[in-house]
LODRENGU-483569 format. One record per atom (N, C-alpha, C, CB): x, y, z; residue in three letters. Coordinates in nm, 4 decimals. Glycine has a CB too. Layout:
ATOM         xx         yy         zz   res
ATOM          X          Y          Z   ALA
...
***
This chain:
ATOM         xx         yy         zz   res
ATOM     1.4688    -1.7175    -0.6086   MET
ATOM     1.5707    -1.7622    -0.5157   MET
ATOM     1.5179    -1.7469    -0.3736   MET
ATOM     1.7024    -1.6829    -0.5351   MET
ATOM     1.4644    -1.8532    -0.3162   PRO
ATOM     1.4129    -1.8439    -0.1797   PRO
ATOM     1.5262    -1.8324    -0.0778   PRO
ATOM     1.3261    -1.9655    -0.1477   PRO
ATOM     1.4953    -1.7618     0.0277   PHE
ATOM     1.5901    -1.7522     0.1381   PHE
ATOM     1.5111    -1.7445     0.2670   PHE
ATOM     1.6843    -1.6289     0.1225   PHE
ATOM     1.5768    -1.7756     0.3755   ALA
ATOM     1.5102    -1.7782     0.5055   ALA
ATOM     1.5638    -1.6657     0.5929   ALA
ATOM     1.5300    -1.9151     0.5749   ALA
ATOM     1.4742    -1.6049     0.6650   LEU
ATOM     1.5113    -1.5024     0.7619   LEU
ATOM     1.4898    -1.5571     0.9017   LEU
ATOM     1.4297    -1.3723     0.7403   LEU
ATOM     1.5773    -1.5218     0.9902   LYS
ATOM     1.5551    -1.5495     1.1323   LYS
ATOM     1.4546    -1.4460     1.1825   LYS
ATOM     1.6906    -1.5445     1.2154   LYS
ATOM     1.3929    -1.4764     1.2960   HIS
ATOM     1.2965    -1.3820     1.3529   HIS
ATOM     1.3586    -1.2446     1.3723   HIS
ATOM     1.2429    -1.4341     1.4861   HIS
ATOM     1.4775    -1.2418     1.4270   SER
ATOM     1.5424    -1.1128     1.4537   SER
ATOM     1.5726    -1.0381     1.3234   SER
ATOM     1.6726    -1.1339     1.5337   SER
ATOM     1.6062    -1.1095     1.2174   GLN
ATOM     1.6328    -1.0449     1.0896   GLN
ATOM     1.5040    -0.9883     1.0282   GLN
ATOM     1.6985    -1.1444     0.9928   GLN
ATOM     1.3956    -1.0643     1.0395   ALA
ATOM     1.2674    -1.0173     0.9866   ALA
ATOM     1.2237    -0.8891     1.0571   ALA
ATOM     1.1593    -1.1261     1.0024   ALA
ATOM     1.2363    -0.8892     1.1890   LEU
ATOM     1.1995    -0.7693     1.2651   LEU
ATOM     1.2939    -0.6533     1.2351   LEU
ATOM     1.1998    -0.7994     1.4153   LEU
ATOM     1.4211    -0.6812     1.2193   ARG
ATOM     1.5194    -0.5777     1.1849   ARG
ATOM     1.4848    -0.5162     1.0491   ARG
ATOM     1.6635    -0.6370     1.1828   ARG
ATOM     1.4497    -0.6012     0.9528   LEU
ATOM     1.4131    -0.5518     0.8201   LEU
ATOM     1.2900    -0.4627     0.8279   LEU
ATOM     1.3878    -0.6687     0.7239   LEU
ATOM     1.1877    -0.5089     0.8996   TRP
ATOM     1.0652    -0.4300     0.9162   TRP
ATOM     1.0977    -0.2953     0.9814   TRP
ATOM     0.9610    -0.5077     1.0014   TRP
ATOM     1.1782    -0.2975     1.0853   HIS
ATOM     1.2195    -0.1753     1.1553   HIS
ATOM     1.2960    -0.0819     1.0630   HIS
ATOM     1.3053    -0.2098     1.2770   HIS
ATOM     1.3957    -0.1345     0.9932   ASP
ATOM     1.4810    -0.0511     0.9087   ASP
ATOM     1.4048     0.0098     0.7917   ASP
ATOM     1.5976    -0.1323     0.8568   ASP
ATOM     1.3120    -0.0653     0.7351   VAL
ATOM     1.2305    -0.0117     0.6258   VAL
ATOM     1.1398     0.0994     0.6792   VAL
ATOM     1.1458    -0.1244     0.5593   VAL
ATOM     1.0747     0.0749     0.7926   GLY
ATOM     0.9904     0.1777     0.8523   GLY
ATOM     1.0684     0.3033     0.8853   GLY
ATOM     0.9242     0.1248     0.9768   GLY
ATOM     1.1846     0.2848     0.9443   LEU
ATOM     1.2706     0.3983     0.9782   LEU
ATOM     1.3135     0.4724     0.8522   LEU
ATOM     1.3944     0.3510     1.0569   LEU
ATOM     1.3467     0.3964     0.7487   GLY
ATOM     1.3872     0.4578     0.6226   GLY
ATOM     1.2766     0.5409     0.5598   GLY
ATOM     1.4316     0.3517     0.5258   GLY
ATOM     1.1538     0.4912     0.5658   ILE
ATOM     1.0397     0.5665     0.5115   ILE
ATOM     1.0186     0.6949     0.5910   ILE
ATOM     0.9108     0.4803     0.5137   ILE
ATOM     1.0210     0.6848     0.7233   VAL
ATOM     0.9998     0.8035     0.8071   VAL
ATOM     1.1075     0.9081     0.7800   VAL
ATOM     0.9994     0.7651     0.9568   VAL
ATOM     1.2310     0.8655     0.7675   ARG
ATOM     1.3419     0.9574     0.7442   ARG
ATOM     1.3442     1.0132     0.6024   ARG
ATOM     1.4721     0.8881     0.7728   ARG
ATOM     1.2834     0.9441     0.5071   SER
ATOM     1.2938     0.9826     0.3661   SER
ATOM     1.2090     1.1037     0.3294   SER
ATOM     1.2543     0.8671     0.2795   SER
ATOM     1.1117     1.1329     0.4101   GLY
ATOM     1.0205     1.2402     0.3732   GLY
ATOM     0.9038     1.1897     0.2890   GLY
ATOM     1.0953     1.3481     0.2979   GLY
ATOM     0.9077     1.0627     0.2509   GLU
ATOM     0.7943     1.0022     0.1805   GLU
ATOM     0.6780     0.9915     0.2796   GLU
ATOM     0.8321     0.8605     0.1209   GLU
ATOM     0.5551     0.9862     0.2275   PRO
ATOM     0.4433     0.9642     0.3194   PRO
ATOM     0.4620     0.8326     0.3947   PRO
ATOM     0.3090     0.9637     0.2428   PRO
ATOM     0.4502     0.8367     0.5261   ASP
ATOM     0.4617     0.7133     0.6039   ASP
ATOM     0.3200     0.6638     0.6341   ASP
ATOM     0.5441     0.7363     0.7370   ASP
ATOM     0.2745     0.5764     0.5466   LEU
ATOM     0.1389     0.5236     0.5538   LEU
ATOM     0.1257     0.4244     0.6688   LEU
ATOM     0.1003     0.4569     0.4215   LEU
ATOM     0.0034     0.4123     0.7187   SER
ATOM    -0.0239     0.3115     0.8217   SER
ATOM    -0.0177     0.1722     0.7589   SER
ATOM    -0.1633     0.3359     0.8883   SER
ATOM    -0.0130     0.0717     0.8421   SER
ATOM    -0.0135    -0.0661     0.7920   SER
ATOM    -0.1379    -0.0926     0.7080   SER
ATOM    -0.0063    -0.1660     0.9087   SER
ATOM    -0.2506    -0.0427     0.7534   ARG
ATOM    -0.3753    -0.0602     0.6781   ARG
ATOM    -0.3657     0.0080     0.5421   ARG
ATOM    -0.4952    -0.0039     0.7574   ARG
ATOM    -0.3147     0.1312     0.5402   GLN
ATOM    -0.3042     0.2038     0.4140   GLN
ATOM    -0.2077     0.1360     0.3171   GLN
ATOM    -0.2596     0.3469     0.4398   GLN
ATOM    -0.0935     0.0912     0.3662   ILE
ATOM     0.0032     0.0261     0.2768   ILE
ATOM    -0.0537    -0.1063     0.2255   ILE
ATOM     0.1385     0.0022     0.3500   ILE
ATOM    -0.1316    -0.1769     0.3078   THR
ATOM    -0.1940    -0.3016     0.2637   THR
ATOM    -0.2955    -0.2748     0.1531   THR
ATOM    -0.2617    -0.3727     0.3820   THR
ATOM    -0.3750    -0.1709     0.1700   ILE
ATOM    -0.4712    -0.1330     0.0657   ILE
ATOM    -0.3966    -0.0948    -0.0621   ILE
ATOM    -0.5612    -0.0152     0.1134   ILE
ATOM    -0.2941    -0.0133    -0.0490   LEU
ATOM    -0.2177     0.0315    -0.1654   LEU
ATOM    -0.1553    -0.0871    -0.2385   LEU
ATOM    -0.1086     0.1310    -0.1229   LEU
ATOM    -0.0934    -0.1775    -0.1647   LEU
ATOM    -0.0322    -0.2949    -0.2269   LEU
ATOM    -0.1380    -0.3842    -0.2927   LEU
ATOM     0.0470    -0.3751    -0.1225   LEU
ATOM    -0.2536    -0.3959    -0.2318   THR
ATOM    -0.3619    -0.4749    -0.2913   THR
ATOM    -0.4040    -0.4156    -0.4252   THR
ATOM    -0.4827    -0.4819    -0.1960   THR
ATOM    -0.4199    -0.2839    -0.4287   VAL
ATOM    -0.4615    -0.2165    -0.5521   VAL
ATOM    -0.3560    -0.2337    -0.6617   VAL
ATOM    -0.4867    -0.0665    -0.5258   VAL
ATOM    -0.2300    -0.2290    -0.6251   TYR
ATOM    -0.1228    -0.2346    -0.7246   TYR
ATOM    -0.0765    -0.3757    -0.7594   TYR
ATOM    -0.0063    -0.1564    -0.6756   TYR
ATOM    -0.0960    -0.4714    -0.6711   MET
ATOM    -0.0410    -0.6047    -0.6950   MET
ATOM    -0.1452    -0.7078    -0.7366   MET
ATOM     0.0288    -0.6526    -0.5722   MET
ATOM    -0.2716    -0.6787    -0.7139   GLU
ATOM    -0.3766    -0.7715    -0.7519   GLU
ATOM    -0.4538    -0.7143    -0.8701   GLU
ATOM    -0.4712    -0.7999    -0.6327   GLU
ATOM    -0.5041    -0.7999    -0.9550   PRO
ATOM    -0.5711    -0.7515    -1.0762   PRO
ATOM    -0.6947    -0.6669    -1.0452   PRO
ATOM    -0.6108    -0.8690    -1.1637   PRO
ATOM    -0.7124    -0.5587    -1.1206   PRO
ATOM    -0.8331    -0.4780    -1.1036   PRO
ATOM    -0.9555    -0.5512    -1.1606   PRO
ATOM    -0.8159    -0.3404    -1.1722   PRO
ATOM    -1.0743    -0.5030    -1.1356   PRO
ATOM    -1.1067    -0.3765    -1.0702   PRO
ATOM    -1.1066    -0.3904    -0.9175   PRO
ATOM    -1.2429    -0.3258    -1.1181   PRO
ATOM    -1.0837    -0.2783    -0.8521   HIS
ATOM    -1.0883    -0.2719    -0.7064   HIS
ATOM    -1.1980    -0.1738    -0.6680   HIS
ATOM    -0.9497    -0.2293    -0.6458   HIS
ATOM    -1.2839    -0.2174    -0.5795   THR
ATOM    -1.3909    -0.1305    -0.5315   THR
ATOM    -1.3767    -0.1129    -0.3809   THR
ATOM    -1.5307    -0.1886    -0.5675   THR
ATOM    -1.4383    -0.0072    -0.3306   VAL
ATOM    -1.4385     0.0153    -0.1867   VAL
ATOM    -1.5007    -0.1061    -0.1176   VAL
ATOM    -1.5158     0.1457    -0.1506   VAL
ATOM    -1.6114    -0.1534    -0.1706   ARG
ATOM    -1.6792    -0.2696    -0.1126   ARG
ATOM    -1.5893    -0.3923    -0.1145   ARG
ATOM    -1.8091    -0.2989    -0.1881   ARG
ATOM    -1.5224    -0.4168    -0.2263   GLY
ATOM    -1.4345    -0.5330    -0.2387   GLY
ATOM    -1.3143    -0.5257    -0.1459   GLY
ATOM    -1.3871    -0.5467    -0.3812   GLY
ATOM    -1.2536    -0.4069    -0.1348   LEU
ATOM    -1.1392    -0.3902    -0.0445   LEU
ATOM    -1.1818    -0.4093     0.1008   LEU
ATOM    -1.0754    -0.2510    -0.0631   LEU
ATOM    -1.2994    -0.3586     0.1359   ALA
ATOM    -1.3495    -0.3748     0.2728   ALA
ATOM    -1.3690    -0.5231     0.3043   ALA
ATOM    -1.4827    -0.2976     0.2922   ALA
ATOM    -1.4237    -0.5971     0.2099   ALA
ATOM    -1.4445    -0.7405     0.2317   ALA
ATOM    -1.3112    -0.8131     0.2432   ALA
ATOM    -1.5279    -0.8011     0.1177   ALA
ATOM    -1.2168    -0.7799     0.1567   LYS
ATOM    -1.0869    -0.8470     0.1577   LYS
ATOM    -1.0135    -0.8239     0.2895   LYS
ATOM    -1.0011    -0.7982     0.0408   LYS
ATOM    -1.0171    -0.7006     0.3414   LEU
ATOM    -0.9460    -0.6676     0.4644   LEU
ATOM    -1.0298    -0.6940     0.5896   LEU
ATOM    -0.9034    -0.5225     0.4614   LEU
ATOM    -1.1565    -0.7329     0.5689   ASN
ATOM    -1.2468    -0.7595     0.6802   ASN
ATOM    -1.2651    -0.6364     0.7696   ASN
ATOM    -1.1944    -0.8763     0.7628   ASN
ATOM    -1.2873    -0.5222     0.7031   VAL
ATOM    -1.3153    -0.3964     0.7722   VAL
ATOM    -1.4390    -0.3342     0.7083   VAL
ATOM    -1.1923    -0.2982     0.7656   VAL
ATOM    -1.4858    -0.2241     0.7647   THR
ATOM    -1.6034    -0.1575     0.7093   THR
ATOM    -1.5655    -0.0682     0.5918   THR
ATOM    -1.6740    -0.0751     0.8172   THR
ATOM    -1.6662    -0.0332     0.5121   LYS
ATOM    -1.6421     0.0579     0.3997   LYS
ATOM    -1.5906     0.1949     0.4465   LYS
ATOM    -1.7707     0.0759     0.3187   LYS
ATOM    -1.6421     0.2504     0.5587   PRO
ATOM    -1.5871     0.3786     0.6038   PRO
ATOM    -1.4373     0.3720     0.6373   PRO
ATOM    -1.6636     0.4265     0.7254   PRO
ATOM    -1.3895     0.2573     0.6847   VAL
ATOM    -1.2458     0.2422     0.7125   VAL
ATOM    -1.1669     0.2541     0.5834   VAL
ATOM    -1.2163     0.1062     0.7811   VAL
ATOM    -1.2152     0.1897     0.4781   ILE
ATOM    -1.1487     0.1971     0.3474   ILE
ATOM    -1.1572     0.3396     0.2935   ILE
ATOM    -1.2124     0.0968     0.2468   ILE
ATOM    -1.2730     0.4016     0.3066   THR
ATOM    -1.2919     0.5381     0.2563   THR
ATOM    -1.1946     0.6353     0.3226   THR
ATOM    -1.4365     0.5843     0.2799   THR
ATOM    -1.1780     0.6246     0.4531   ARG
ATOM    -1.0839     0.7134     0.5235   ARG
ATOM    -0.9411     0.6924     0.4733   ARG
ATOM    -1.0904     0.6892     0.6761   ARG
ATOM    -0.9018     0.5657     0.4559   ALA
ATOM    -0.7670     0.5369     0.4058   ALA
ATOM    -0.7505     0.5912     0.2639   ALA
ATOM    -0.7391     0.3844     0.4086   ALA
ATOM    -0.8517     0.5738     0.1809   LEU
ATOM    -0.8443     0.6228     0.0430   LEU
ATOM    -0.8443     0.7756     0.0375   LEU
ATOM    -0.9613     0.5678    -0.0388   LEU
ATOM    -0.9134     0.8399     0.1325   ASP
ATOM    -0.9090     0.9869     0.1397   ASP
ATOM    -0.7647     1.0336     0.1564   ASP
ATOM    -0.9969     1.0394     0.2572   ASP
ATOM    -0.6943     0.9719     0.2507   THR
ATOM    -0.5543     1.0076     0.2751   THR
ATOM    -0.4681     0.9786     0.1535   THR
ATOM    -0.5001     0.9322     0.3963   THR
ATOM    -0.4809     0.8581     0.0991   MET
ATOM    -0.3974     0.8208    -0.0154   MET
ATOM    -0.4348     0.8997    -0.1399   MET
ATOM    -0.4094     0.6716    -0.0434   MET
ATOM    -0.5606     0.9365    -0.1535   GLY
ATOM    -0.6031     1.0203    -0.2656   GLY
ATOM    -0.5442     1.1597    -0.2566   GLY
ATOM    -0.7546     1.0289    -0.2710   GLY
ATOM    -0.5380     1.2154    -0.1353   SER
ATOM    -0.4797     1.3489    -0.1182   SER
ATOM    -0.3302     1.3489    -0.1505   SER
ATOM    -0.5023     1.3989     0.0254   SER
ATOM    -0.2669     1.2320    -0.1429   LEU
ATOM    -0.1252     1.2168    -0.1778   LEU
ATOM    -0.1083     1.1731    -0.3234   LEU
ATOM    -0.0579     1.1151    -0.0843   LEU
ATOM    -0.2184     1.1578    -0.3955   ASP
ATOM    -0.2203     1.1144    -0.5357   ASP
ATOM    -0.1625     0.9738    -0.5541   ASP
ATOM    -0.1425     1.2132    -0.6217   ASP
ATOM    -0.1790     0.8887    -0.4532   LEU
ATOM    -0.1315     0.7512    -0.4636   LEU
ATOM    -0.2355     0.6604    -0.5278   LEU
ATOM    -0.0942     0.6981    -0.3263   LEU
ATOM    -0.3625     0.6977    -0.5166   VAL
ATOM    -0.4735     0.6287    -0.5816   VAL
ATOM    -0.5755     0.7340    -0.6227   VAL
ATOM    -0.5379     0.5206    -0.4872   VAL
ATOM    -0.6660     0.6939    -0.7107   SER
ATOM    -0.7795     0.7802    -0.7436   SER
ATOM    -0.9061     0.6966    -0.7367   SER
ATOM    -0.7629     0.8455    -0.8850   SER
ATOM    -1.0189     0.7651    -0.7302   ARG
ATOM    -1.1479     0.6971    -0.7233   ARG
ATOM    -1.2423     0.7560    -0.8267   ARG
ATOM    -1.2086     0.7082    -0.5819   ARG
ATOM    -1.3309     0.6686    -0.8748   ARG
ATOM    -1.4365     0.7155    -0.9637   ARG
ATOM    -1.5576     0.6236    -0.9468   ARG
ATOM    -1.3879     0.7187    -1.1130   ARG
ATOM    -1.6724     0.6754    -0.9779   ARG
ATOM    -1.7941     0.5944    -0.9748   ARG
ATOM    -1.7899     0.4946    -1.0907   ARG
ATOM    -1.9221     0.6844    -0.9830   ARG
ATOM    -1.8373     0.3747    -1.0643   ASP
ATOM    -1.8487     0.2714    -1.1667   ASP
ATOM    -1.9651     0.3082    -1.2581   ASP
ATOM    -1.8692     0.1293    -1.1030   ASP
ATOM    -1.9366     0.3280    -1.3861   ASP
ATOM    -2.0414     0.3688    -1.4801   ASP
ATOM    -2.1517     0.2639    -1.4941   ASP
ATOM    -1.9805     0.3968    -1.6162   ASP
ATOM    -2.1166     0.1359    -1.4787   SER
ATOM    -2.2168     0.0304    -1.4945   SER
ATOM    -2.3007     0.0093    -1.3681   SER
ATOM    -2.1487    -0.0996    -1.5326   SER
ATOM    -2.2491     0.0494    -1.2532   ASP
ATOM    -2.3221     0.0384    -1.1266   ASP
ATOM    -2.2814     0.1564    -1.0391   ASP
ATOM    -2.2929    -0.0989    -1.0544   ASP
ATOM    -2.3593     0.2611    -1.0430   ARG
ATOM    -2.3257     0.3871    -0.9766   ARG
ATOM    -2.3104     0.3729    -0.8245   ARG
ATOM    -2.4321     0.4902    -1.0071   ARG
ATOM    -2.3509     0.2601    -0.7681   ARG
ATOM    -2.3333     0.2391    -0.6239   ARG
ATOM    -2.1890     0.2070    -0.5892   ARG
ATOM    -2.4242     0.1269    -0.5751   ARG
ATOM    -2.1138     0.1548    -0.6857   ASN
ATOM    -1.9747     0.1146    -0.6627   ASN
ATOM    -1.8774     0.2291    -0.6891   ASN
ATOM    -1.9392    -0.0047    -0.7509   ASN
ATOM    -1.7745     0.2345    -0.6065   VAL
ATOM    -1.6645     0.3280    -0.6277   VAL
ATOM    -1.5423     0.2445    -0.6652   VAL
ATOM    -1.6374     0.4173    -0.4993   VAL
ATOM    -1.4854     0.2739    -0.7818   VAL
ATOM    -1.3703     0.2002    -0.8319   VAL
ATOM    -1.2436     0.2736    -0.7901   VAL
ATOM    -1.3768     0.1837    -0.9866   VAL
ATOM    -1.1478     0.1979    -0.7360   VAL
ATOM    -1.0185     0.2528    -0.6938   VAL
ATOM    -0.9185     0.2234    -0.8044   VAL
ATOM    -0.9708     0.1919    -0.5558   VAL
ATOM    -0.8457     0.3278    -0.8466   GLN
ATOM    -0.7526     0.3137    -0.9575   GLN
ATOM    -0.6115     0.3518    -0.9174   GLN
ATOM    -0.7972     0.3982    -1.0744   GLN
ATOM    -0.5164     0.2957    -0.9904   ARG
ATOM    -0.3749     0.3260    -0.9710   ARG
ATOM    -0.3434     0.4630    -1.0309   ARG
ATOM    -0.2854     0.2162    -1.0350   ARG
ATOM    -0.2359     0.5239    -0.9803   THR
ATOM    -0.1873     0.6502    -1.0361   THR
ATOM    -0.0373     0.6385    -1.0622   THR
ATOM    -0.2177     0.7697    -0.9400   THR
ATOM     0.0146     0.7287    -1.1402   VAL
ATOM     0.1589     0.7317    -1.1656   VAL
ATOM     0.2329     0.7564    -1.0347   VAL
ATOM     0.1948     0.8413    -1.2703   VAL
ATOM     0.1836     0.8497    -0.9545   GLN
ATOM     0.2487     0.8805    -0.8264   GLN
ATOM     0.2504     0.7586    -0.7348   GLN
ATOM     0.1772     0.9974    -0.7565   GLN
ATOM     0.1420     0.6828    -0.7347   GLY
ATOM     0.1363     0.5621    -0.6532   GLY
ATOM     0.2362     0.4580    -0.6998   GLY
ATOM    -0.0031     0.5039    -0.6556   GLY
ATOM     0.2489     0.4435    -0.8303   SER
ATOM     0.3470     0.3489    -0.8856   SER
ATOM     0.4884     0.3896    -0.8471   SER
ATOM     0.3344     0.3408    -1.0391   SER
ATOM     0.5174     0.5177    -0.8577   LEU
ATOM     0.6516     0.5670    -0.8219   LEU
ATOM     0.6787     0.5500    -0.6726   LEU
ATOM     0.6667     0.7154    -0.8612   LEU
ATOM     0.5767     0.5749    -0.5892   TYR
ATOM     0.5913     0.5573    -0.4451   TYR
ATOM     0.6286     0.4124    -0.4137   TYR
ATOM     0.4610     0.5970    -0.3718   TYR
ATOM     0.5569     0.3185    -0.4735   LEU
ATOM     0.5841     0.1773    -0.4457   LEU
ATOM     0.7180     0.1326    -0.5034   LEU
ATOM     0.4725     0.0904    -0.5017   LEU
ATOM     0.7594     0.1926    -0.6131   GLU
ATOM     0.8924     0.1605    -0.6658   GLU
ATOM     1.0013     0.2048    -0.5681   GLU
ATOM     0.9136     0.2275    -0.8034   GLU
ATOM     0.9876     0.3251    -0.5139   ARG
ATOM     1.0845     0.3730    -0.4142   ARG
ATOM     1.0768     0.2897    -0.2863   ARG
ATOM     1.0596     0.5220    -0.3817   ARG
ATOM     0.9559     0.2505    -0.2485   PHE
ATOM     0.9359     0.1672    -0.1304   PHE
ATOM     1.0057     0.0325    -0.1487   PHE
ATOM     0.7850     0.1468    -0.1030   PHE
ATOM     0.9873    -0.0288    -0.2647   SER
ATOM     1.0513    -0.1588    -0.2897   SER
ATOM     1.2026    -0.1449    -0.2989   SER
ATOM     0.9968    -0.2215    -0.4188   SER
ATOM     1.2510    -0.0343    -0.3548   ASP
ATOM     1.3958    -0.0096    -0.3574   ASP
ATOM     1.4515    -0.0041    -0.2149   ASP
ATOM     1.4273     0.1225    -0.4325   ASP
ATOM     1.3789     0.0605    -0.1256   LEU
ATOM     1.4221     0.0702     0.0138   LEU
ATOM     1.4235    -0.0673     0.0800   LEU
ATOM     1.3303     0.1657     0.0919   LEU
ATOM     1.3228    -0.1484     0.0535   ILE
ATOM     1.3198    -0.2840     0.1102   ILE
ATOM     1.4408    -0.3636     0.0625   ILE
ATOM     1.1887    -0.3570     0.0711   ILE
ATOM     1.4704    -0.3565    -0.0659   ILE
ATOM     1.5850    -0.4286    -0.1218   ILE
ATOM     1.7151    -0.3807    -0.0577   ILE
ATOM     1.5910    -0.4103    -0.2750   ILE
ATOM     1.7280    -0.2484    -0.0478   GLU
ATOM     1.8489    -0.1901     0.0123   GLU
ATOM     1.8691    -0.2382     0.1561   GLU
ATOM     1.8409    -0.0368     0.0095   GLU
ATOM     1.7620    -0.2340     0.2332   LYS
ATOM     1.7710    -0.2735     0.3742   LYS
ATOM     1.7924    -0.4240     0.3880   LYS
ATOM     1.6441    -0.2314     0.4499   LYS
ATOM     1.7328    -0.5027     0.3006   ALA
ATOM     1.7503    -0.6489     0.3056   ALA
ATOM     1.8958    -0.6864     0.2786   ALA
ATOM     1.6575    -0.7186     0.2029   ALA
ATOM     1.9611    -0.6117     0.1932   ARG
ATOM     2.1009    -0.6410     0.1598   ARG
ATOM     2.1958    -0.6161     0.2770   ARG
ATOM     2.1441    -0.5571     0.0410   ARG
ATOM     2.1535    -0.5336     0.3713   THR
ATOM     2.2394    -0.4999     0.4842   THR
ATOM     2.2134    -0.5850     0.6074   THR
ATOM     2.2221    -0.3559     0.5191   THR
ATOM     2.1208    -0.6821     0.5950   LEU
ATOM     2.0926    -0.7679     0.7105   LEU
ATOM     2.2158    -0.8503     0.7477   LEU
ATOM     1.9731    -0.8610     0.6810   LEU
ATOM     2.2387    -0.8639     0.8785   PRO
ATOM     2.3524    -0.9449     0.9210   PRO
ATOM     2.3278    -1.0931     0.8993   PRO
ATOM     2.3834    -0.9192     1.0667   PRO
***
């Protein structure tokens, strides 16, 4: 069911979701971190540090720093690729799935309250 948002509604939704995350006590990830997390969870695996860096057009150290933070929160995990030890594979976790479920619930809740 497609629907259209006005500019002010789109910005209000973005604001309200961000505010809701900050107030919830959930980790408030940066835009880069949430983009990486959504990529890992919404696009088919495998995901590698190299592949994520190419997709986001950033360096591998940028991805590594973001994954360090998200790994410490148990939102993703990393392991060496057994077939090519140079690659680091990024994997989903139960905690990451639950985080995104709560995140999507918040988006739905806030979207329903748009004027």
